[in-house]
N, C-alpha and C positions, 0 to 999 in steps of 0.2 A: 312152669315155662322158663327156660333159660333166657338170659339176656340176648344171646346170639340169635335166637328164633324171633325176637321182636324187632330186630334191625332189618329195615327194608333193603332189598338189593339196590345197588347203585343204578341210576338211570343213565343209559349210554346212548349217544346219538346213533341213529341208523346209518349204516354204511353199506352200500351195495357191494363193495369189493370189486373184484374184476369180473365183468360179465363174460361168460364163455363166448368165444367168437365162432361164427360159422366159417367153415373151411370150404372154399370154392374149388370145384373142379369142373371141367367141361367135357361133355360127351363128344364122341367122334363127329357128330353133325352140328356141334356148336351149342347144344342145349346146356344152360348153366345149372349146376346142381350144388346146393349148399348143404353141408354136412354139419350137424351139431351133435357131436358124440358125447353123450352124458347119460347118466342113469345107471341103475343096477338091475332092473328087470329086463328080461330078454325080449323086449318089445321095441318096435320102431313105429314112428308115424311118418308117412310120406304125403306130402302135398304137391299136387300137380296143378300149376296155376297158369291161366291164360288171360289175356286182355280181351275177354269175351263177356263183359258185364253189360248192364243196362245201357251204358253210354254208347254201345256199339249198335244197338237195335234201331231199325228204321220204322218199326211198328211196335206197339205195346205188347209185352209178354214174350217176345221172340227169344230174348236171351235166356230168361228163366225156363221157358218151355223146352228149348233145346237142351239145356243142362239137365232138366228133370227126366228127359226122355233118353239120356245116354245109356241108362241101365235097363231099358225096356227091350233088350235083345240086341245081339251083335251078329256079325257074319257067321260066327261059329256056334254061338250059344243063344238059347232062348232066355228071356228074362228070368223065368223060374229056375233054369239051370244055373245062371250066373249067381243068383242069390243063394241057392242051395250050396253051391261050391264055396262061396264066401263064408257061409255059416259053418260048413264042414271044416274049413281051415281056420276057423276062429278069428276071422277078420271082420272088422267093423268099418264101413265106409260111409261117407257123407258127401253128397253132391251139393254144390252151392253156387248161386249166381247173385252177385251183389251189384252195386251201382257201377263199379269199375272193373272188377275181376270176376272170374268164374273158374270152376275146376272141380277137383275131387280130393278129399283127404281120406286116408285109410290107415287104421291102426292094426298091426299084424304081429304075429309071432315070427321071430327070425327064421325058424327052420322051414317055414312055408313061403319064404320070400319069393322064390322063383315062380311058384305057381300063382301067387297073388299078382306079380308083375305081368304075367301073361293075361290074367283076367282084366287088369287095369288097362292094358293096351287094347284089348277088345272093346272095353267100355268107351275109352277116350277116342279111339281112332277108327273103329269099325262098327259104329252103331247103325241100326237098320231103320229106326223111326217108323215102326209099323203103324198103319193108319187106325186100326181098331183100338190099339192101346192109346194112341194120341187122342182120339175122340173121347175115350173114357176118362182120360186125364183132364181134358178141358171141361167136361161136364162136372167133374169133381171140383176143379178150380173155380168154376162159375158158382157152384153151390157155396163154397167157402166165401167167395166174394160177396154173394148176396146176403149171407149171414153177417159178415163183418162190416159191410159198407153202411149198415144202419147204426153202428156203434159210434157214439159221439166222439170218442177219442180218435177213432180212425178218420172220421169226417174232418175233424180239426187238423190232424196231422197232414192228411192229403192236401187240404187247402193251403196249409202253410208252405209246403214244398212247391206247390204251384205258384204261390204268391212270391216266394223269394227267388225261384229259378226261372219261372216263366211257364206258360201253358204248353209250349212246344218242345221244351228242353227235356231230354230223358230223365234228368234228376227230378223234374217237377211235373211231368205229364201224369194226369189222373186217368185211372181206368174207367171204362164204361162197359156195360154188359156185352155190347156188340164186339168188343175186343176179343172175347173168348170164342167167337165163331170164325175168326179169320186165320186160323192155323191149319197148315197142311204139311205133309211130310216133305214136300219139295222146298218149302220155305225153311224148314229146320235143316235140311240137308245143305242148302246153300249157305246158311249162316254158319253151320259147322265147318264146311269146307273153307270158309274165309278165315275163321277165328280160332279153330282148334287145329293148329299145325305146329310141328316141332319148332319152327322158326320163331314162334311166339310163346313157347313154353318155358317155364322155370320149375325146378323141383327143389323142395326143402325136405330134408330127411333129418329126423331127430330121434334120440333114444340111444339104446345100446347097439351101435352100428358094428356089425361083424365084418371081418375081412372078407372081401369078395363082393360086397354090396355094389361098389362102383362098377365092377366088371359085369355084374348081372344087369345093372341099369343100362350099360352100354349095349349088352346083347339084345335087350328088348326095346330100347328107345334110341340108342346111339346109331344104329344101322339104318334108321328110317330116313328117307329123303326129307330135308328140313322144310321144303315148300317155300313159297314166296310170302313175304310180309305184305299184308293187305294195305293197299295205298288208296283205296276208294272211300275212306271214311268220310261221312258228312261232318262238317264242323258246326256244332250247335252253339248258338249265341245265348248266353244267360241274360235274361231281361226280366228283372223283378217287376211285378205289377205295380202300377202307379197308386192304386187304391191300397192304403195301409191298413184299414180296419174292415174286416169282413165278418159278418155273422151268418152262419149256416143254420137255418131253422130246422129243428127236428121235433115235431110234435110228439108229446107223450114221454119225452126224455126226462128222467129223474134228476139228471145233473147236466151242467154245462161244462164242456171241455174247453180249456183255455190253452192256446199255444201262442207264445210271443217270441219272435226270433227274426233273424236276418242272415244273409250270406256273410262270411267272414274269411279270415286267412286260414291257411292249412299248415301242416307241419314244416313245410319248406321255409316259412317266414320266421325270422329270428324272434319275433314277439310271441310266437305260439306258446312256448313254455310259460311265460308270464300270464298269458290269457287263460291258460288252463288253471293256474293257481287262483287267479281272480274268479274264475267260474266256480271253483271249489268253495271259496268263501261265500259267494252269492247263493248257490243252490246245489253244489256238487257232492254233498255228503249229509249225513243224518243231522248233524248239528249246525248246518248252514244257516245263514241269516233268513232265507225264505222259509225254511222249516220252523225256525224258532218263532218268527213273526206270525206266519199264516196258519201253521198247524198248531203250535203250542200255545201262543198267546191269544190268537183270534179264534181258533177252533173252526176255521172255515173249510178245512180239507183234511183228509187222512194223510195225504202226502203231496209234496210239491218238489220239483227238481229242476235243475238247469244243466245243460250239457253243451260241450263244444266238440264238434266232430270234424274230421278231416277227409276230404275227397280229393281225387286227382286234380280236378279242374277248379276246385273251390273248397271252402269250409263252410260250416253253418253252425249257428248257435241257437238254442231253443230253450224256453222256460215252459214247463208242462205241469198242468194240474187239472183236476175235476172238482167242481164245487156246486152247491145248490144255486138255483137261479137267483135267489135273493142276495147271495153273497158275491155274485159275479163281478159287478162293478167295483165293490169294495176290495176284492182280491186283486184286481188289475191295478187299482190305485196303490195298493200296498206294494205290489211288485215294482212299480215305477219309483215309489218312495225309497225302496231299498237300493235300487240302481243309483238314484241321485245321491243317497248318503255315501255310497262308495266313491262317487265322483267328487264329493265335497269334503268329506271328513276322513282323515287317514285311519287305517285299520289299527286297532290297539295291539300292543306287543303281545299280550297274553293270547288274544285270538289268533294272531299270526303264528305264534309258537304251536298252538294246537293244530292248526291247519298244516303247518310244516310236518309235524309228527305224523299226522294222518296220511299225507301224500307219500311220505317216505316209507311208511309202513305198507301202503298199497303197492309201491314200486318193488318192495322186497318180494311180495306175492307174485309179481309179474315174471320173476325169474326163478320161481320155486319148481324145479323139475325141468326135464328136457323139453316136454311139450309146451310148457309155458314159455320157456326161452325161445322156442321156435315161433310161437305166436308173437312175442315181442319183437323178434327179429323181422318177421314179415311186416309188421305194422310200420316199420321205418323203411325197410327195403323197398316197399311199394312206392315210396316217394323219393327214391334215389339216395336215401340216407343210410347210415350205419349206426353201430352202437354208440358212437360219439354223441349222438343226439341225446341218449339217456344220461351220459356224464354231464352234458351241458344242462339238461333238465334238473338233475340233482343239484348242480351248482346254483342254478337260479332259485330253486326252492330254499336253499340254505342262505342265500344272500339277498333275495328280493326285499326291498324296504317298503314301508307304507306309502311313501311319496310315489314310488314307481307304480304301485297298485292303483293309486288314485289317478295317475296319468293314463294307465291302460283303460280304466273304466271310462274316462272321458273320451278316449280315442275310439274304443270298440263298442261302447254301449250308448251311442247317441240315440236317445229315445225317439227323436224325429224320424229315424231310419228303421225303427223296429216295426215289423208287421204284427198286427194284433188280430188273432183269429179266435172266434168263439163259435161253438156248435152246441145246440141244445134247445 
């Protein structure tokens, strides 16, 4: 072996470089379209996004059911025909309804763009909501619910969201079996009419964008009447439950699910990047403090994690694990111990260096390819932000010091404000 082969390559700091920007253009009727032209394969992904998520529903399941039923037949096509055409043209689509947003994403081959746009317009704006298919869907959803509602991790998670956001808030409202019997085509049609209009639509297009794409989007969506922006929304007040510790008994369970969390800031707050770094140290990656203590040292669990998530009206943080009954109290005590250590003792330089490298490496993956770039763009665009958020985040990762992390832990992880949920 020569000497040159024994020399390790130099370690270089991660640099995101320049993040590709989304180019904005507006359809004739005012619909914003964001173009991210990148990639070598002759594919594009289109996301059609509406403010039609869970936060808009006045009864449980309405937003998600409306979204799931969009592809169950349109004015022109049956459900079977819609899906066979999508398959024939090599397109893959996914309907989704989250807490704040809803819509459809589709990955397609460029040469079939015009045909796919026609099908997407049928799905989004001309659905029929047939009663037979709706009843079949609700029976299937009820079956899924009955299977999953007995699992301790679901019981604990549902209770946590109720505890931190309130029983009546859409972010926190728990489902009951009766909710699955209260859907009819008229309800779906009314919800669709309110929230699936061009006036509230945005489109994100990523991939190898051909010349003429903008023109085709105008032909199929720009000529539509924009409709009125719905102004009848109910304003829901978030009200955490006063009781901080809740145990949900589940006889026969082999493990106890633990969820510890609270409402917190979202991406619009200047402290959010620092809070994400703090969360990574606590339980946000495989070598986190919670994993080293509770999994590796104590052997109480196979896995434990913490996360910080951003919603339009709030954020939330949660620590999650499942342990045996005999280790439940010890695990909770160790979780609080790790939080208090972060509040009192500055993070060591070596640990901080490892966390910095991990976060920066993950951020590189967030921009690896046009579809990943689009996902990252959407995750800040939804909060009225742009790619400058990521540059600020990188700067914070590189410059945050142990004293700032200690201060963030004291500010955002007040143990008296944390909700402690166990189920098992």
